[in-house]
FILO-893205 format. One record per residue (C-alpha): x, z, y; residue in one letter. Coordinates in steps of 0.25 Angstrom, whole numbers, plus 2048, in hexadecimal, padded with zeros to 3 digits. Layout:
XZYA;...
END
This chain:
800800800X;8067FC80DX;7FF7FE81AX;8027F6827X;8017FD834X;7F67F4838X;7ED7F982CX;7EE80882FX;7E280F82CX;7D9813838X;7CD81B834X;7CA81F842X;7C782D83FX;7CD83A839X;7CB83582AX;7DA831829X;7DF83B833X;7E384882BX;7E184081EX;7EB844813X;7F183880AX;7F583E7FDX;7FF8387F4X;80083C7E5X;80D8357E1X;81782A7E5X;80F81F7E0X;8058217ECX;80F8257F6X;8118187FEX;8018167FEX;800825803X;80A82280EX;803816813X;7F681D813X;7FC82881BX;80181E825X;7F4817826X;7EB823828X;7ED829835X;7F0838835X;7F1839826X;7FC84181EX;80283E811X;803848806X;80B8467F9X;80B84D7ECX;8178567EBX;8218527E0X;81C8447E0X;81E8407EFX;82A8437F8X;82884C803X;82E84280DX;82383880AX;81784080DX;81284A818X;81085580EX;8118587FFX;80685E7F6X;8088657E9X;7FB8647E2X;7F28587E3X;7E585E7DFX;7E786A7E8X;7EB8617F4X;7DF8587F2X;7D58647F2X;7DB86B7FEX;7DA85E806X;7CC85C802X;7C886A806X;7CE868813X;7C685B815X;7D3853817X;7D2844815X;7DA840808X;7E0833804X;7E58357F6X;7EF82B7F0X;7EB82F7E2X;7E182C7D8X;7D282F7DBX;7D18377CEX;7DB8417D3X;7D48437E0X;7C68447DBX;7C984D7CFX;7D08567D9X;7C68567E4X;7B98567DBX;7B78657DAX;7B78667EAX;7AC85B7ECX;7A08627F2X;79B85B7FFX;79E84D801X;79C84E810X;7A8858810X;7B184F809X;7BE84A810X;7C283C80DX;7C983A800X;7CF82D7FDX;7D88297F0X;7E181E7F2X;7E98177E7X;7F88187E7X;7F98097EBX;7EF80B7F6X;7E68007F0X;7DA8097EEX;7D48137F7X;7C981C7F1X;7C08257FAX;7BD8307F1X;7B683B7FAX;7B183B808X;7AD82C808X;7A582E814X;7AE83881BX;7B982D81CX;7BE82A80EX;7B781D80DX;7BD81981AX;7CA81E817X;7CA81780AX;7C680A811X;7D180B81BX;7DC80E810X;7D8802808X;7D87F9815X;7E67FE818X;7EB7FD80AX;7E47EF807X;7DE7F77FCX;7CF7FB7F8X;7C68067FBX;7BE80B7F0X;7B180F7F7X;7A58127EFX;79C8197FAX;78F8127F9X;78C811808X;79A80B80BX;7998017FFX;78B7FD800X;7877FF80FX;7957FD815X;79480981DX;79481881BX;78981E824X;79082C823X;79D827827X;79B820834X;7A781A83DX;7B0823844X;7AA82A850X;79C82A849X;795836844X;78A838839X;78184383EX;77A845831X;782840826X;77984681BX;76F83A81FX;77A82F81CX;77882F80DX;76982D80EX;76A822818X;77581B80FX;76D81C803X;76181680AX;76980A80EX;770808801X;7618087FBX;75D7FD804X;75480580CX;75280181BX;75980A824X;759809833X;76580C83DX;76381184BX;76E812855X;76E816864X;77D814866X;78A81185EX;78F805857X;78780484AX;78E7F7844X;795800839X;787803834X;7827F5833X;7877F3824X;77D7FD81FX;7717F4822X;7687FC82BX;75A7F682DX;7547F483BX;7477FC83DX;748804830X;747813831X;754818838X;75E81E82DX;76A81E836X;76A822845X;77681F84EX;77682885AX;77E830864X;772839865X;77184785EX;767846853X;76485484DX;75B84F842X;75984183DX;75583A830X;75F82F832X;76E82F831X;77383283FX;78182C843X;78782F851X;790824856X;79C827860X;79582286CX;79682D876X;7A183287FX;7A1841885X;7A7841893X;7AB84F897X;7B18568A3X;7B58658A5X;7BD86E8AEX;7CB8718AAX;7CB87D8A0X;7BC87B89DX;7B7883891X;7B687A885X;7A9881881X;7A387E88EX;7A686F88DX;7A186F87EX;794876882X;79186C88DX;793860884X;78B866878X;780869882X;78085B888X;78085587AX;77485D875X;76C85B882X;76E84C882X;76C84B872X;77A845870X;782846863X;79084B865X;793843859X;792836862X;79D83B86CX;7A983286AX;7B2839874X;7B384387FX;7B883D88CX;7BD843899X;7C78418A4X;7D68418A1X;7D984E8A8X;7D185589EX;7D984F892X;7DE85D88FX;7D2865892X;7CF86E886X;7C086E887X;7BF85F887X;7C985D87CX;7C2868873X;7B5861876X;7BA854870X;7C085B864X;7B4862861X;7AC856862X;7B684F859X;7B8843863X;7C483F86CX;7C684387AX;7C8838884X;7CD838892X;7CC82F89FX;7D382F8ACX;7CB8328B9X;7CC8238BCX;7C681F8AFX;7BA8288B1X;7B88248BFX;7B58168BAX;7A881C8B5X;7A48228C2X;7988188C5X;79281C8B7X;79282B8B9X;7858328BAX;78C83F8C1X;79883A8C9X;79F8458D0X;7A88448DDX;7AD8528DAX;7B284E8CCX;7B88418D2X;7C084A8DCX;7C58538D1X;7C98498C6X;7C783B8CCX;7BA8368C6X;7AC8398C8X;7A883E8BBX;7B08428AEX;7A58458A4X;79D8398A7X;7A88308AAX;7B083489DX;7A3832895X;7A282389AX;7B182089AX;7B182488BX;7A581C887X;7AC81088BX;7A1808891X;79681188DX;78C819896X;78982789AX;78082D890X;78083B895X;78383F8A4X;78C84A8A7X;7888588A3X;7908648A8X;7938738A6X;79A87C8AFX;7A88768ACX;7A58698A4X;79E85C8A3X;79A852899X;793844898X;79183A88CX;79382C88CX;78E821882X;79381487DX;78980F873X;79380686CX;79C812869X;7A881986FX;7B781886BX;7BD824871X;7CB82186EX;7CA814877X;7C581B883X;7CD82488DX;7D982B887X;7DB83887FX;7E2844882X;7F1840880X;7F8847875X;807848873X;80D84D866X;81B851867X;820850859X;82D853851X;82E84A845X;83985283EX;84784D83BX;843840835X;83C841827X;82D841825X;82F84D81CX;833855828X;828851832X;81C85A833X;80E85582EX;80985A83CX;813850843X;80F845839X;80084783CX;80284784BX;80A83A84BX;7FF834843X;7F583784FX;7FD83185AX;7FC823860X;80A823867X;818829862X;82382B86CX;83282E867X;840829865X;83F81D85CX;848823851X;83F82E850X;832826850X;83981D845X;83982A83CX;82A82A83CX;82781B83CX;81D81C831X;815827839X;81481F846X;810811841X;80580C84AX;808815855X;80F811862X;81D815863X;825819870X;83481A86EX;84081C877X;84F81F875X;85382D871X;85783187FX;84A82E886X;84383B882X;83C83D88FX;83782E88FX;831830881X;82A83D885X;825838892X;81F82C88AX;819835880X;81283D88BX;80D830892X;80782A886X;800837883X;7FB838891X;7F482A88EX;7EC831884X;7F482D878X;7F883686CX;80783586CX;81283B863X;82083E869X;82A83E85EX;83784485BX;83F84784FX;84285584BX;83A85F853X;835859860X;836867867X;845869864X;84E86086DX;84385686DX;838851876X;82D85C875X;835863880X;835857889X;826855887X;82386388EX;82F861898X;82885589DX;81A85C89DX;8218678A5X;82985E8AEX;81E8548B2X;81185C8B1X;80984F8AFX;7FA8518AEX;7F88468A3X;80384C89BX;7FE85A89DX;7F1857896X;7F7851889X;7F685887CX;80485A877X;808860869X;816862864X;819862855X;826866850X;82F85F846X;83A86483DX;847865846X;854860842X;85A86E842X;84F872838X;85186682FX;86086882FX;85F87682CX;855873820X;85F86981BX;86B87281AX;86487F817X;86088A821X;86A88B82CX;85F88F836X;85A89B82EX;85F8A483AX;8608A2849X;86389484EX;86388C85AX;86287D85EX;86B877869X;86B86986EX;879864872X;87485987AX;87885C889X;86F85088EX;864859892X;86B867891X;87886A899X;88486D88FX;88687A896X;87887F891X;87B87A883X;888881883X;88288E887X;87888D87CX;883889872X;88A896875X;87E89E874X;87B898866X;88989A862X;8898A9866X;87C8AB860X;8808A6852X;87489C851X;873890848X;874885852X;86E877850X;87386C859X;86A86185EX;870854864X;87E859860X;88584B863X;88283E869X;88A83286DX;88C83887BX;88D846878X;89984986FX;89E857873X;892860873X;892863864X;8A1866864X;89F870870X;893876869X;89C87885CX;8A787F864X;89D88886BX;89788C85DX;8A488F857X;8A789A861X;89D8A285AX;89C89B84CX;8A5899840X;8AC88C83FX;8A688B831X;89788C836X;88F88282EX;88A876837X;87F86D831X;87F85F836X;871858833X;86F84A837X;863841836X;85B84C82FX;84F847827X;854838827X;85A82F81DX;869831822X;867841823X;874848822X;877857822X;88685C823X;88B86A824X;89986C82BX;89F878832X;89E87B841X;8AD879842X;8AC86B83DX;8A1867846X;8A485B84FX;89B851857X;89E84784DX;89584F843X;88884C84BX;880842853X;872843859X;86C84284CX;87384E847X;86E85D847X;87A866847X;877874842X;88287F844X;88188B83CX;87F899842X;8898A5840X;8838A8832X;88089A82DX;885896820X;88988A818X;88788C808X;88A8837FDX;8818857F0X;88287B7E5X;88386D7ECX;87B8727F8X;881876806X;87787F80EX;87888581CX;87089181FX;87089D829X;86C8AA823X;8608B1828X;8648BE82FX;8738C2831X;87C8BA828X;8858C6826X;87A8CF822X;8758C5818X;8838C4812X;8838D3810X;8768D3809X;8798C8800X;8888CA7FDX;88B8D9801X;8958D480BX;8948CE819X;8998BF81BX;8A78BE821X;8A78B382BX;
END
């Protein structure tokens, strides 16, 4: 199974996001990897003992227990294994079909995708998408899908079934050849046409944005409404939510038809608005004052006071109209003490991600030293969510498989500020952006520069961004793990680059580290232009450190040409390192031991002399 980027699966909802692709053995590994790449937000789990940890995001020990745990958690599953294994394992748990997560079994070669459970909760659609991407077949047996060509209780993305218990009876009537009528007051109903509804027949399916508390027909709510809101800064979220709920009840509007919450861009970080959108399960979209002012002639309640404050004559009504993209104002402004809301209508449907812009999100991510096994699942998941990635080209090449289809923004290594600034600008445009660095992005990397620019420039559009920093395994941690446990006691990190920090400051810190007896890890030890700093650092440490103190040289950690050496402090010269090398100098108690064919470096926990006394009855003599 080989997927081209052009055939990536796009299920347009959360069926794939959060799904787990389970691989049982090496025979299905390539298919499982392809599926992970095709399913946005999915993670890949492999059977321990059969799959290498480096090939997957996570290993699992017991197949049956893992399948049952994921089922109980409601996690969508794509199992690259036989249908018999999956069904026999999950059979005792099957009780209520409307609570089943999507479960799809896929053959090891990707030729067949079989929706086993949760067919109308996304499994049928998932199987069809997998089959399309793999040029295979989806073995769908659900009567409605096969005979009617449509699943009444699984409408398109954005639609909601108000009373799903009625779907079975309506589908049965259609399958029996009975005449069933369809009534719609809004929404694109072309997807329902294959079912064969009869004009003038008793209504069996009603498509409406109205709130119908009791109806004998199947009620479908289309995404045709926009909820425009405004509020004072720091407005209580409960007040805004109460205003919206009261308005919807008064106007007999179903919240299920709201496609997005919309407001002015200065409110893109307003907690009350963001919480409202999250609770409604829809995107929050934002517009500039100029964009909202374009709708001033269509407002029912224009306000000069609002114009003086924010630059447009109406926020709630203007946002509702702007987000409806050519629609009309269905409900004029309602207000409470500190909030306002209005409702727009576009009978053809609203595509929320195509109007306005979202609250920009910047994920500041460390991808670890370079191997997939050292990258956290959280970082992998966040990378899958973004549209743009910013970083030094070499670092982005390390995760090339993760960023296919995303917009790459690269620059040379020394242009750190330009990369950070670009990441902030892209996020300020409303995009989801990942700023990438190898190792840990908070250690001698770009996370600090993000907040330095925020502090220095104090730009309103940057200040409203959502920013999240996620750590990666740093070079010093990876080096320590490779050679034993040298940082088991107190340690420090020092960069020897004097491009940003004056050498006299670095020298002062070196002297303090030497006197303190710390294990010291040197970042940026040597470059083509800087050839003296490592030797100077060595000499300073030797004033308080034995000449035979172990020094770990770790180069290209986690990559194909990784190399780990151990020398003594007296032997250390600038020729031993470059910008890809982590130099770790042992502390006053650090030891090198040789056991069998292994060489290990460690630093005892507590005072080394005391440990020697406990173990050997005599203190170590330096």
